[in-house]
C-alpha positions as CSV (number, residue, x, y, z in Angstrom):
1,M,-6.3,-2.6,-8.6
2,F,-2.8,-2.7,-6.3
3,R,-1.4,-5.1,-4.5
4,I,-0.9,-3.3,-1.3
5,K,-2.8,-5.4,0.8
6,E,-0.9,-8.6,-0.4
7,L,2.4,-7.2,0.1
8,R,1.8,-6.2,3.6
9,K,0.4,-9.5,5.0
10,Q,3.1,-11.1,3.1
11,C,5.6,-8.1,5.6
12,G,3.9,-9.3,8.4
13,M,2.0,-6.1,9.4
14,T,-1.5,-5.2,10.0
15,Q,-3.2,-2.0,8.5
16,L,-2.7,0.2,11.6
17,Q,1.1,-0.3,11.7
18,L,1.6,0.3,7.9
19,A,-1.1,3.3,7.9
20,Q,1.2,4.5,11.2
21,K,4.4,4.4,9.4
22,I,3.1,6.0,6.5
23,G,1.2,8.8,8.6
24,I,-2.6,8.3,7.6
25,S,-5.4,6.5,8.9
26,R,-6.0,2.9,9.2
27,E,-9.6,3.7,7.4
28,Y,-8.0,5.6,4.8
29,L,-5.4,2.9,4.2
30,S,-8.3,0.3,3.9
31,A,-10.4,2.2,1.5
32,V,-7.0,1.9,-0.9
33,E,-6.9,-1.2,-0.3
34,N,-10.5,-2.4,-0.8
35,G,-9.7,0.3,-4.0
36,H,-12.1,2.8,-2.8
37,K,-10.0,5.5,-2.9
38,Y,-6.5,6.3,-5.0
39,P,-3.6,7.0,-3.4
40,S,-0.8,9.8,-4.9
41,M,2.2,9.0,-6.4
42,A,4.0,10.6,-3.0
43,L,1.4,7.9,-1.0
44,L,2.6,4.7,-3.3
45,I,6.0,5.9,-2.8
46,K,6.1,5.6,1.0
47,I,4.3,2.2,0.6
48,S,6.4,0.9,-1.4
49,D,9.7,2.4,0.8
50,I,8.0,0.9,3.7
51,L,7.4,-2.6,2.1
52,D,10.9,-2.9,0.2
53,T,9.2,-3.1,-2.9
54,S,8.8,-0.8,-6.2
55,V,5.8,1.0,-7.2
56,R,5.4,-0.7,-10.1
57,D,5.6,-4.0,-7.5
58,L,2.4,-2.3,-5.4
59,L,0.3,-2.4,-9.0
60,E,-1.6,-5.3,-9.7
61,D,-1.4,-5.9,-13.4
62,K,2.4,-6.0,-13.7
63,L,3.8,-4.7,-17.0
64,A,5.1,-7.6,-19.0
């Protein structure tokens, strides 16, 4: 559902590094990346800020 893993890897970050920067556990980030958990909008905003992208770009299915 989200492109977090793809964009995180493009930035050269590990799950642990990103999780620490946004204040969540690596396990929770893994669950989000694998579609087992759904992050809040506040968390998506934090992730997009760290990955220097927009929340919209985190979505797997981009809107036209």
